[in-house]
N, C-alpha and C positions, 0 to 999 in steps of 0.2 A: 900850646899844643895840649889838648885834653887826652888823657890816657885812660879814662874810664874810672869805674869805682876802684877803690884800693882793694888789693887782694888780702884775704885773711891767711895768715900762716897756719893757723890752727882751724880746722873745720870741725864743727861739732856734728856728731852723728845723732840721728833720731833714734828713738827707742825701736822703731820698726826695722831700721837698718841694722842695729846691733843684734836684734832677735834673728833677723834673716842671716846674718853672718854666723851666729851661733848654730843655727840649724844647718847651714851648709857645712860648717866644721864637723858637726855631729855626724852628718851623713858621710862625709869624706873619711873620717876616722873609722866608721863602721865598714865602709868599702875596703879600707886598708886591712882591717881585722879579717874580713871575709877572705880577701885575697891571700892573706898570710895563712889562714886555716887551709884553703885549697892548695896552696903551694906545699905546705907541710905534708898533706895527704898525698899529693902527687909525687913528692920526693920519697916518701915511704913506699909507695907503690913501685916506683922505679927501682928502689933497693931490693924489694921482694922479687921482682922480675929478674934482676941481676943475679940474685942468689940462686934462682932455679934455672935460668937460661944461660948464665955466664955473661961476661961482658959483651955488650952490644956494640958492634963496630960502627954501624951506620944508623943513627937515630934520625927519624924524619925531621925535616927542617921545622915543621910546625911545633913539634915537641921541644926542640931546642929553643925556639922563639918564646914559647909559653913559659918554659922554666927560667929563661933569662929575665923576662918581664916580671914574673913572679918573684924572683930573687931580689930584684930592684925594689918592688913594692914591699917585700918582707923586711928588707933592711930599713926602708923608710918608716914602716910601722914600729920596728924595734927602737929606732932612734927617737921617734916621736914619743914612745912610752917612757924612754929614759929621760927625755927632756921634761915630760910632765912630772915624773918622779922627782927630779931635781928642783923644779920650780914650785911644786905644790906637794910637799911631803905628806904621805898618808898619816892619819892620826894614830893608827895602830900598826904595830909590827913594822916599823920603818926599816929597820936593819934587815929584816927577813925579806921584805920586798926589794930592797937594794940588791941583796944577794941573789934573789930569784931572777931579777932582770939581767944581771951581769953573768951569772953562771948558767941560768936556765935559758938564756938567750930568747929564742922565739916562743918557746913554751912558756917561759916566765912572762914575756910580754903579753901573750894571750891571756894568761891568768891575771896579770895586773889589769888588763883592759876590762875583763869581766868583773873582777872583784873590787876594783878601786876607781878606774876611770869612768865606767858607765854610771855607777850610782852618783858620782860627783857631777856628771854632765848630763843629767836628765833634761830633756827639752823643756818640760813644763815647770822645772824647779825654780828657775830664776825669773 
């Protein structure tokens, strides 16, 4: 009984596939960063409204849904920046970036993204 050609356990990726995956990752992380920035602005606006109007009893369902999805994306982005920090330590100010990521949370993650992640992951660099 013939089973066909033997399967390779390791499949080699072409340069084009590797580049396409890098571009997809770059776009996805930028989407997470934009979603994080929008979520932070939205949460600040909600806090300002609460300061002037008092606690809102009934928020529209759309607002609750947007805040929930944004919070999920915000956590994902923060964890992704922490993982990047642990895997590829920045050359300069490593301890300061670690403190900024953990104590500064989302603000630290956005700062790390702009100052460390983006320059390291430029699309045309590799």
